[in-house]
mmCIF entry with sequence, helices, sheets and N, C-alpha, C, O atoms, coordinates in Angstrom:
data_MODEL
# 
_entry.id   MODEL 
# 
_entity.id                         1 
_entity.type                       polymer 
_entity.pdbx_number_of_molecules   1 
# 
_entity_poly.entity_id                      1 
_entity_poly.type                           'polypeptide(L)' 
_entity_poly.nstd_linkage                   no 
_entity_poly.nstd_monomer                   no 
_entity_poly.pdbx_seq_one_letter_code       MKRLIAYMIGALLLAGCSTTKHLPEGEILYTGQKPMIVLNRS 
_entity_poly.pdbx_seq_one_letter_code_can   MKRLIAYMIGALLLAGCSTTKHLPEGEILYTGQKPMIVLNRS 
_entity_poly.pdbx_strand_id                 A 
# 
loop_
_entity_poly_seq.entity_id 
_entity_poly_seq.num 
_entity_poly_seq.mon_id 
_entity_poly_seq.hetero 
1 1  MET n 
1 2  LYS n 
1 3  ARG n 
1 4  LEU n 
1 5  ILE n 
1 6  ALA n 
1 7  TYR n 
1 8  MET n 
1 9  ILE n 
1 10 GLY n 
1 11 ALA n 
1 12 LEU n 
1 13 LEU n 
1 14 LEU n 
1 15 ALA n 
1 16 GLY n 
1 17 CYS n 
1 18 SER n 
1 19 THR n 
1 20 THR n 
1 21 LYS n 
1 22 HIS n 
1 23 LEU n 
1 24 PRO n 
1 25 GLU n 
1 26 GLY n 
1 27 GLU n 
1 28 ILE n 
1 29 LEU n 
1 30 TYR n 
1 31 THR n 
1 32 GLY n 
1 33 GLN n 
1 34 LYS n 
1 35 PRO n 
1 36 MET n 
1 37 ILE n 
1 38 VAL n 
1 39 LEU n 
1 40 ASN n 
1 41 ARG n 
1 42 SER n 
# 
_struct_asym.id          A 
_struct_asym.entity_id   1 
# 
_struct_conf.conf_type_id            HELX_P 
_struct_conf.id                      HELX_P1 
_struct_conf.pdbx_PDB_helix_id       AA1 
_struct_conf.beg_label_comp_id       LYS 
_struct_conf.beg_label_asym_id       A 
_struct_conf.beg_label_seq_id        2 
_struct_conf.pdbx_beg_PDB_ins_code   ? 
_struct_conf.end_label_comp_id       ALA 
_struct_conf.end_label_asym_id       A 
_struct_conf.end_label_seq_id        15 
_struct_conf.pdbx_end_PDB_ins_code   ? 
_struct_conf.beg_auth_comp_id        LYS 
_struct_conf.beg_auth_asym_id        A 
_struct_conf.beg_auth_seq_id         2 
_struct_conf.end_auth_comp_id        ALA 
_struct_conf.end_auth_asym_id        A 
_struct_conf.end_auth_seq_id         15 
_struct_conf.pdbx_PDB_helix_class    1 
_struct_conf.details                 ? 
_struct_conf.pdbx_PDB_helix_length   14 
# 
_struct_conf_type.id          HELX_P 
_struct_conf_type.criteria    ? 
_struct_conf_type.reference   ? 
# 
loop_
_atom_site.group_PDB 
_atom_site.id 
_atom_site.type_symbol 
_atom_site.label_atom_id 
_atom_site.label_alt_id 
_atom_site.label_comp_id 
_atom_site.label_asym_id 
_atom_site.label_entity_id 
_atom_site.label_seq_id 
_atom_site.pdbx_PDB_ins_code 
_atom_site.Cartn_x 
_atom_site.Cartn_y 
_atom_site.Cartn_z 
_atom_site.occupancy 
_atom_site.B_iso_or_equiv 
_atom_site.pdbx_formal_charge 
_atom_site.auth_seq_id 
_atom_site.auth_comp_id 
_atom_site.auth_asym_id 
_atom_site.auth_atom_id 
_atom_site.pdbx_PDB_model_num 
ATOM 1   N N  . MET A 1 1  ? 0.837   -1.146 0.073   1.00 0.00 ? 1  MET A N  1 
ATOM 2   C CA . MET A 1 1  ? -0.055  0.003  -0.026  1.00 0.00 ? 1  MET A CA 1 
ATOM 3   C C  . MET A 1 1  ? 0.914   1.263  0.006   1.00 0.00 ? 1  MET A C  1 
ATOM 4   O O  . MET A 1 1  ? 0.641   2.212  -0.729  1.00 0.00 ? 1  MET A O  1 
ATOM 5   N N  . LYS A 1 2  ? 1.942   1.306  0.758   1.00 0.00 ? 2  LYS A N  1 
ATOM 6   C CA . LYS A 1 2  ? 2.834   2.374  0.793   1.00 0.00 ? 2  LYS A CA 1 
ATOM 7   C C  . LYS A 1 2  ? 3.480   2.580  -0.589  1.00 0.00 ? 2  LYS A C  1 
ATOM 8   O O  . LYS A 1 2  ? 3.669   3.722  -1.008  1.00 0.00 ? 2  LYS A O  1 
ATOM 9   N N  . ARG A 1 3  ? 3.803   1.546  -1.266  1.00 0.00 ? 3  ARG A N  1 
ATOM 10  C CA . ARG A 1 3  ? 4.476   1.669  -2.523  1.00 0.00 ? 3  ARG A CA 1 
ATOM 11  C C  . ARG A 1 3  ? 3.466   2.301  -3.505  1.00 0.00 ? 3  ARG A C  1 
ATOM 12  O O  . ARG A 1 3  ? 3.817   3.238  -4.223  1.00 0.00 ? 3  ARG A O  1 
ATOM 13  N N  . LEU A 1 4  ? 2.352   1.851  -3.540  1.00 0.00 ? 4  LEU A N  1 
ATOM 14  C CA . LEU A 1 4  ? 1.238   2.497  -4.433  1.00 0.00 ? 4  LEU A CA 1 
ATOM 15  C C  . LEU A 1 4  ? 1.197   3.990  -4.186  1.00 0.00 ? 4  LEU A C  1 
ATOM 16  O O  . LEU A 1 4  ? 1.241   4.800  -5.112  1.00 0.00 ? 4  LEU A O  1 
ATOM 17  N N  . ILE A 1 5  ? 1.109   4.332  -2.899  1.00 0.00 ? 5  ILE A N  1 
ATOM 18  C CA . ILE A 1 5  ? 0.952   5.806  -2.501  1.00 0.00 ? 5  ILE A CA 1 
ATOM 19  C C  . ILE A 1 5  ? 2.226   6.580  -3.110  1.00 0.00 ? 5  ILE A C  1 
ATOM 20  O O  . ILE A 1 5  ? 2.122   7.664  -3.684  1.00 0.00 ? 5  ILE A O  1 
ATOM 21  N N  . ALA A 1 6  ? 3.404   5.917  -2.926  1.00 0.00 ? 6  ALA A N  1 
ATOM 22  C CA . ALA A 1 6  ? 4.632   6.503  -3.400  1.00 0.00 ? 6  ALA A CA 1 
ATOM 23  C C  . ALA A 1 6  ? 4.546   6.724  -4.950  1.00 0.00 ? 6  ALA A C  1 
ATOM 24  O O  . ALA A 1 6  ? 4.878   7.812  -5.423  1.00 0.00 ? 6  ALA A O  1 
ATOM 25  N N  . TYR A 1 7  ? 4.124   5.749  -5.703  1.00 0.00 ? 7  TYR A N  1 
ATOM 26  C CA . TYR A 1 7  ? 3.990   5.907  -7.044  1.00 0.00 ? 7  TYR A CA 1 
ATOM 27  C C  . TYR A 1 7  ? 3.046   6.863  -7.521  1.00 0.00 ? 7  TYR A C  1 
ATOM 28  O O  . TYR A 1 7  ? 3.287   7.479  -8.559  1.00 0.00 ? 7  TYR A O  1 
ATOM 29  N N  . MET A 1 8  ? 1.917   7.068  -6.824  1.00 0.00 ? 8  MET A N  1 
ATOM 30  C CA . MET A 1 8  ? 0.976   8.091  -7.110  1.00 0.00 ? 8  MET A CA 1 
ATOM 31  C C  . MET A 1 8  ? 1.493   9.477  -6.978  1.00 0.00 ? 8  MET A C  1 
ATOM 32  O O  . MET A 1 8  ? 1.324   10.336 -7.843  1.00 0.00 ? 8  MET A O  1 
ATOM 33  N N  . ILE A 1 9  ? 2.166   9.669  -5.799  1.00 0.00 ? 9  ILE A N  1 
ATOM 34  C CA . ILE A 1 9  ? 2.769   10.875 -5.578  1.00 0.00 ? 9  ILE A CA 1 
ATOM 35  C C  . ILE A 1 9  ? 3.880   11.178 -6.577  1.00 0.00 ? 9  ILE A C  1 
ATOM 36  O O  . ILE A 1 9  ? 4.027   12.345 -6.940  1.00 0.00 ? 9  ILE A O  1 
ATOM 37  N N  . GLY A 1 10 ? 4.610   10.294 -7.013  1.00 0.00 ? 10 GLY A N  1 
ATOM 38  C CA . GLY A 1 10 ? 5.597   10.468 -7.978  1.00 0.00 ? 10 GLY A CA 1 
ATOM 39  C C  . GLY A 1 10 ? 5.059   10.852 -9.308  1.00 0.00 ? 10 GLY A C  1 
ATOM 40  O O  . GLY A 1 10 ? 5.585   11.718 -10.008 1.00 0.00 ? 10 GLY A O  1 
ATOM 41  N N  . ALA A 1 11 ? 3.966   10.165 -9.646  1.00 0.00 ? 11 ALA A N  1 
ATOM 42  C CA . ALA A 1 11 ? 3.238   10.537 -11.032 1.00 0.00 ? 11 ALA A CA 1 
ATOM 43  C C  . ALA A 1 11 ? 2.676   11.912 -10.879 1.00 0.00 ? 11 ALA A C  1 
ATOM 44  O O  . ALA A 1 11 ? 2.767   12.649 -11.861 1.00 0.00 ? 11 ALA A O  1 
ATOM 45  N N  . LEU A 1 12 ? 2.122   12.359 -9.818  1.00 0.00 ? 12 LEU A N  1 
ATOM 46  C CA . LEU A 1 12 ? 1.598   13.638 -9.703  1.00 0.00 ? 12 LEU A CA 1 
ATOM 47  C C  . LEU A 1 12 ? 2.669   14.769 -9.739  1.00 0.00 ? 12 LEU A C  1 
ATOM 48  O O  . LEU A 1 12 ? 2.410   15.860 -10.246 1.00 0.00 ? 12 LEU A O  1 
ATOM 49  N N  . LEU A 1 13 ? 3.853   14.486 -9.200  1.00 0.00 ? 13 LEU A N  1 
ATOM 50  C CA . LEU A 1 13 ? 4.918   15.368 -9.231  1.00 0.00 ? 13 LEU A CA 1 
ATOM 51  C C  . LEU A 1 13 ? 5.515   15.589 -10.765 1.00 0.00 ? 13 LEU A C  1 
ATOM 52  O O  . LEU A 1 13 ? 5.840   16.687 -11.217 1.00 0.00 ? 13 LEU A O  1 
ATOM 53  N N  . LEU A 1 14 ? 5.588   14.439 -11.411 1.00 0.00 ? 14 LEU A N  1 
ATOM 54  C CA . LEU A 1 14 ? 6.086   14.435 -12.786 1.00 0.00 ? 14 LEU A CA 1 
ATOM 55  C C  . LEU A 1 14 ? 4.990   15.054 -13.701 1.00 0.00 ? 14 LEU A C  1 
ATOM 56  O O  . LEU A 1 14 ? 5.369   15.646 -14.712 1.00 0.00 ? 14 LEU A O  1 
ATOM 57  N N  . ALA A 1 15 ? 3.640   14.963 -13.421 1.00 0.00 ? 15 ALA A N  1 
ATOM 58  C CA . ALA A 1 15 ? 2.721   15.464 -14.259 1.00 0.00 ? 15 ALA A CA 1 
ATOM 59  C C  . ALA A 1 15 ? 2.624   16.970 -13.989 1.00 0.00 ? 15 ALA A C  1 
ATOM 60  O O  . ALA A 1 15 ? 2.164   17.681 -14.882 1.00 0.00 ? 15 ALA A O  1 
ATOM 61  N N  . GLY A 1 16 ? 2.989   17.469 -12.925 1.00 0.00 ? 16 GLY A N  1 
ATOM 62  C CA . GLY A 1 16 ? 3.008   18.965 -12.668 1.00 0.00 ? 16 GLY A CA 1 
ATOM 63  C C  . GLY A 1 16 ? 4.129   19.705 -13.294 1.00 0.00 ? 16 GLY A C  1 
ATOM 64  O O  . GLY A 1 16 ? 4.159   20.935 -13.255 1.00 0.00 ? 16 GLY A O  1 
ATOM 65  N N  . CYS A 1 17 ? 5.087   18.976 -13.890 1.00 0.00 ? 17 CYS A N  1 
ATOM 66  C CA . CYS A 1 17 ? 6.118   19.744 -14.543 1.00 0.00 ? 17 CYS A CA 1 
ATOM 67  C C  . CYS A 1 17 ? 5.782   19.985 -16.031 1.00 0.00 ? 17 CYS A C  1 
ATOM 68  O O  . CYS A 1 17 ? 5.424   19.110 -16.818 1.00 0.00 ? 17 CYS A O  1 
ATOM 69  N N  . SER A 1 18 ? 5.950   21.321 -16.310 1.00 0.00 ? 18 SER A N  1 
ATOM 70  C CA . SER A 1 18 ? 5.615   21.682 -17.752 1.00 0.00 ? 18 SER A CA 1 
ATOM 71  C C  . SER A 1 18 ? 6.917   22.164 -18.490 1.00 0.00 ? 18 SER A C  1 
ATOM 72  O O  . SER A 1 18 ? 7.679   23.031 -18.062 1.00 0.00 ? 18 SER A O  1 
ATOM 73  N N  . THR A 1 19 ? 7.050   21.481 -19.644 1.00 0.00 ? 19 THR A N  1 
ATOM 74  C CA . THR A 1 19 ? 8.314   21.816 -20.313 1.00 0.00 ? 19 THR A CA 1 
ATOM 75  C C  . THR A 1 19 ? 8.117   23.070 -21.249 1.00 0.00 ? 19 THR A C  1 
ATOM 76  O O  . THR A 1 19 ? 9.054   23.642 -21.805 1.00 0.00 ? 19 THR A O  1 
ATOM 77  N N  . THR A 1 20 ? 6.845   23.419 -21.355 1.00 0.00 ? 20 THR A N  1 
ATOM 78  C CA . THR A 1 20 ? 6.623   24.629 -22.213 1.00 0.00 ? 20 THR A CA 1 
ATOM 79  C C  . THR A 1 20 ? 6.274   25.774 -21.427 1.00 0.00 ? 20 THR A C  1 
ATOM 80  O O  . THR A 1 20 ? 5.845   26.750 -22.043 1.00 0.00 ? 20 THR A O  1 
ATOM 81  N N  . LYS A 1 21 ? 6.386   25.843 -20.081 1.00 0.00 ? 21 LYS A N  1 
ATOM 82  C CA . LYS A 1 21 ? 6.011   26.987 -19.260 1.00 0.00 ? 21 LYS A CA 1 
ATOM 83  C C  . LYS A 1 21 ? 6.876   28.149 -19.497 1.00 0.00 ? 21 LYS A C  1 
ATOM 84  O O  . LYS A 1 21 ? 6.383   29.272 -19.394 1.00 0.00 ? 21 LYS A O  1 
ATOM 85  N N  . HIS A 1 22 ? 8.179   27.990 -19.819 1.00 0.00 ? 22 HIS A N  1 
ATOM 86  C CA . HIS A 1 22 ? 9.215   29.180 -20.053 1.00 0.00 ? 22 HIS A CA 1 
ATOM 87  C C  . HIS A 1 22 ? 9.256   29.564 -21.483 1.00 0.00 ? 22 HIS A C  1 
ATOM 88  O O  . HIS A 1 22 ? 9.980   30.510 -21.795 1.00 0.00 ? 22 HIS A O  1 
ATOM 89  N N  . LEU A 1 23 ? 8.561   28.940 -22.400 1.00 0.00 ? 23 LEU A N  1 
ATOM 90  C CA . LEU A 1 23 ? 8.687   29.332 -23.895 1.00 0.00 ? 23 LEU A CA 1 
ATOM 91  C C  . LEU A 1 23 ? 8.045   30.650 -24.175 1.00 0.00 ? 23 LEU A C  1 
ATOM 92  O O  . LEU A 1 23 ? 6.926   30.886 -23.718 1.00 0.00 ? 23 LEU A O  1 
ATOM 93  N N  . PRO A 1 24 ? 8.723   31.566 -24.939 1.00 0.00 ? 24 PRO A N  1 
ATOM 94  C CA . PRO A 1 24 ? 8.055   32.799 -25.352 1.00 0.00 ? 24 PRO A CA 1 
ATOM 95  C C  . PRO A 1 24 ? 6.643   32.608 -26.049 1.00 0.00 ? 24 PRO A C  1 
ATOM 96  O O  . PRO A 1 24 ? 6.269   31.504 -26.446 1.00 0.00 ? 24 PRO A O  1 
ATOM 97  N N  . GLU A 1 25 ? 5.947   33.672 -26.159 1.00 0.00 ? 25 GLU A N  1 
ATOM 98  C CA . GLU A 1 25 ? 4.612   33.471 -26.962 1.00 0.00 ? 25 GLU A CA 1 
ATOM 99  C C  . GLU A 1 25 ? 5.042   33.218 -28.381 1.00 0.00 ? 25 GLU A C  1 
ATOM 100 O O  . GLU A 1 25 ? 5.981   33.814 -28.907 1.00 0.00 ? 25 GLU A O  1 
ATOM 101 N N  . GLY A 1 26 ? 4.313   32.313 -28.966 1.00 0.00 ? 26 GLY A N  1 
ATOM 102 C CA . GLY A 1 26 ? 4.512   31.939 -30.363 1.00 0.00 ? 26 GLY A CA 1 
ATOM 103 C C  . GLY A 1 26 ? 5.668   30.901 -30.701 1.00 0.00 ? 26 GLY A C  1 
ATOM 104 O O  . GLY A 1 26 ? 5.880   30.492 -31.842 1.00 0.00 ? 26 GLY A O  1 
ATOM 105 N N  . GLU A 1 27 ? 6.350   30.544 -29.637 1.00 0.00 ? 27 GLU A N  1 
ATOM 106 C CA . GLU A 1 27 ? 7.431   29.529 -29.815 1.00 0.00 ? 27 GLU A CA 1 
ATOM 107 C C  . GLU A 1 27 ? 6.827   28.099 -29.582 1.00 0.00 ? 27 GLU A C  1 
ATOM 108 O O  . GLU A 1 27 ? 5.829   27.928 -28.882 1.00 0.00 ? 27 GLU A O  1 
ATOM 109 N N  . ILE A 1 28 ? 7.488   27.095 -30.206 1.00 0.00 ? 28 ILE A N  1 
ATOM 110 C CA . ILE A 1 28 ? 6.974   25.729 -30.084 1.00 0.00 ? 28 ILE A CA 1 
ATOM 111 C C  . ILE A 1 28 ? 8.251   24.794 -29.891 1.00 0.00 ? 28 ILE A C  1 
ATOM 112 O O  . ILE A 1 28 ? 9.364   25.145 -30.284 1.00 0.00 ? 28 ILE A O  1 
ATOM 113 N N  . LEU A 1 29 ? 8.033   23.704 -29.323 1.00 0.00 ? 29 LEU A N  1 
ATOM 114 C CA . LEU A 1 29 ? 9.252   22.745 -29.103 1.00 0.00 ? 29 LEU A CA 1 
ATOM 115 C C  . LEU A 1 29 ? 9.489   21.958 -30.313 1.00 0.00 ? 29 LEU A C  1 
ATOM 116 O O  . LEU A 1 29 ? 10.657  21.817 -30.676 1.00 0.00 ? 29 LEU A O  1 
ATOM 117 N N  . TYR A 1 30 ? 8.512   21.408 -31.008 1.00 0.00 ? 30 TYR A N  1 
ATOM 118 C CA . TYR A 1 30 ? 8.700   20.634 -32.250 1.00 0.00 ? 30 TYR A CA 1 
ATOM 119 C C  . TYR A 1 30 ? 8.668   21.403 -33.499 1.00 0.00 ? 30 TYR A C  1 
ATOM 120 O O  . TYR A 1 30 ? 7.660   22.000 -33.876 1.00 0.00 ? 30 TYR A O  1 
ATOM 121 N N  . THR A 1 31 ? 9.922   21.379 -34.219 1.00 0.00 ? 31 THR A N  1 
ATOM 122 C CA . THR A 1 31 ? 9.858   22.297 -35.417 1.00 0.00 ? 31 THR A CA 1 
ATOM 123 C C  . THR A 1 31 ? 10.139  21.217 -36.677 1.00 0.00 ? 31 THR A C  1 
ATOM 124 O O  . THR A 1 31 ? 10.684  21.685 -37.677 1.00 0.00 ? 31 THR A O  1 
ATOM 125 N N  . GLY A 1 32 ? 9.830   19.963 -36.665 1.00 0.00 ? 32 GLY A N  1 
ATOM 126 C CA . GLY A 1 32 ? 10.124  19.037 -37.625 1.00 0.00 ? 32 GLY A CA 1 
ATOM 127 C C  . GLY A 1 32 ? 9.158   19.122 -38.900 1.00 0.00 ? 32 GLY A C  1 
ATOM 128 O O  . GLY A 1 32 ? 9.539   18.897 -40.049 1.00 0.00 ? 32 GLY A O  1 
ATOM 129 N N  . GLN A 1 33 ? 7.963   19.449 -38.565 1.00 0.00 ? 33 GLN A N  1 
ATOM 130 C CA . GLN A 1 33 ? 7.004   19.386 -39.738 1.00 0.00 ? 33 GLN A CA 1 
ATOM 131 C C  . GLN A 1 33 ? 6.925   20.835 -40.460 1.00 0.00 ? 33 GLN A C  1 
ATOM 132 O O  . GLN A 1 33 ? 6.588   21.855 -39.859 1.00 0.00 ? 33 GLN A O  1 
ATOM 133 N N  . LYS A 1 34 ? 7.255   20.792 -41.731 1.00 0.00 ? 34 LYS A N  1 
ATOM 134 C CA . LYS A 1 34 ? 7.160   21.955 -42.490 1.00 0.00 ? 34 LYS A CA 1 
ATOM 135 C C  . LYS A 1 34 ? 5.593   22.287 -42.926 1.00 0.00 ? 34 LYS A C  1 
ATOM 136 O O  . LYS A 1 34 ? 4.710   21.429 -42.932 1.00 0.00 ? 34 LYS A O  1 
ATOM 137 N N  . PRO A 1 35 ? 5.411   23.608 -43.270 1.00 0.00 ? 35 PRO A N  1 
ATOM 138 C CA . PRO A 1 35 ? 3.986   23.833 -43.559 1.00 0.00 ? 35 PRO A CA 1 
ATOM 139 C C  . PRO A 1 35 ? 3.694   23.345 -44.931 1.00 0.00 ? 35 PRO A C  1 
ATOM 140 O O  . PRO A 1 35 ? 4.515   23.388 -45.847 1.00 0.00 ? 35 PRO A O  1 
ATOM 141 N N  . MET A 1 36 ? 2.365   22.832 -45.041 1.00 0.00 ? 36 MET A N  1 
ATOM 142 C CA . MET A 1 36 ? 1.991   22.308 -46.387 1.00 0.00 ? 36 MET A CA 1 
ATOM 143 C C  . MET A 1 36 ? 1.270   23.357 -47.221 1.00 0.00 ? 36 MET A C  1 
ATOM 144 O O  . MET A 1 36 ? 0.523   24.195 -46.716 1.00 0.00 ? 36 MET A O  1 
ATOM 145 N N  . ILE A 1 37 ? 1.522   23.272 -48.486 1.00 0.00 ? 37 ILE A N  1 
ATOM 146 C CA . ILE A 1 37 ? 0.906   24.128 -49.414 1.00 0.00 ? 37 ILE A CA 1 
ATOM 147 C C  . ILE A 1 37 ? 0.118   23.335 -50.218 1.00 0.00 ? 37 ILE A C  1 
ATOM 148 O O  . ILE A 1 37 ? 0.641   22.404 -50.830 1.00 0.00 ? 37 ILE A O  1 
ATOM 149 N N  . VAL A 1 38 ? -1.295  23.609 -50.329 1.00 0.00 ? 38 VAL A N  1 
ATOM 150 C CA . VAL A 1 38 ? -2.240  22.744 -51.074 1.00 0.00 ? 38 VAL A CA 1 
ATOM 151 C C  . VAL A 1 38 ? -2.561  23.713 -52.327 1.00 0.00 ? 38 VAL A C  1 
ATOM 152 O O  . VAL A 1 38 ? -3.101  24.813 -52.209 1.00 0.00 ? 38 VAL A O  1 
ATOM 153 N N  . LEU A 1 39 ? -2.158  23.154 -53.505 1.00 0.00 ? 39 LEU A N  1 
ATOM 154 C CA . LEU A 1 39 ? -2.497  23.846 -54.743 1.00 0.00 ? 39 LEU A CA 1 
ATOM 155 C C  . LEU A 1 39 ? -3.841  23.663 -55.330 1.00 0.00 ? 39 LEU A C  1 
ATOM 156 O O  . LEU A 1 39 ? -4.449  24.628 -55.793 1.00 0.00 ? 39 LEU A O  1 
ATOM 157 N N  . ASN A 1 40 ? -4.316  22.506 -55.333 1.00 0.00 ? 40 ASN A N  1 
ATOM 158 C CA . ASN A 1 40 ? -5.660  22.234 -55.873 1.00 0.00 ? 40 ASN A CA 1 
ATOM 159 C C  . ASN A 1 40 ? -6.551  21.500 -54.824 1.00 0.00 ? 40 ASN A C  1 
ATOM 160 O O  . ASN A 1 40 ? -6.414  20.313 -54.530 1.00 0.00 ? 40 ASN A O  1 
ATOM 161 N N  . ARG A 1 41 ? -7.471  22.338 -54.299 1.00 0.00 ? 41 ARG A N  1 
ATOM 162 C CA . ARG A 1 41 ? -8.361  21.882 -53.233 1.00 0.00 ? 41 ARG A CA 1 
ATOM 163 C C  . ARG A 1 41 ? -9.510  21.068 -53.693 1.00 0.00 ? 41 ARG A C  1 
ATOM 164 O O  . ARG A 1 41 ? -10.114 20.381 -52.869 1.00 0.00 ? 41 ARG A O  1 
ATOM 165 N N  . SER A 1 42 ? -9.858  21.086 -54.919 1.00 0.00 ? 42 SER A N  1 
ATOM 166 C CA . SER A 1 42 ? -11.008 20.251 -55.432 1.00 0.00 ? 42 SER A CA 1 
ATOM 167 C C  . SER A 1 42 ? -10.642 18.892 -55.771 1.00 0.00 ? 42 SER A C  1 
ATOM 168 O O  . SER A 1 42 ? -11.493 18.112 -56.200 1.00 0.00 ? 42 SER A O  1 
# 
């Protein structure tokens, strides 16, 4: 039972960490996808 409580507390602490908290407005972490240009929508 104590181990379960320890895992739950650990999961809550890890879920509370935000990697995007300190990014400026408009910035993103993932930059791998390039914008798509659709020439013929029909």
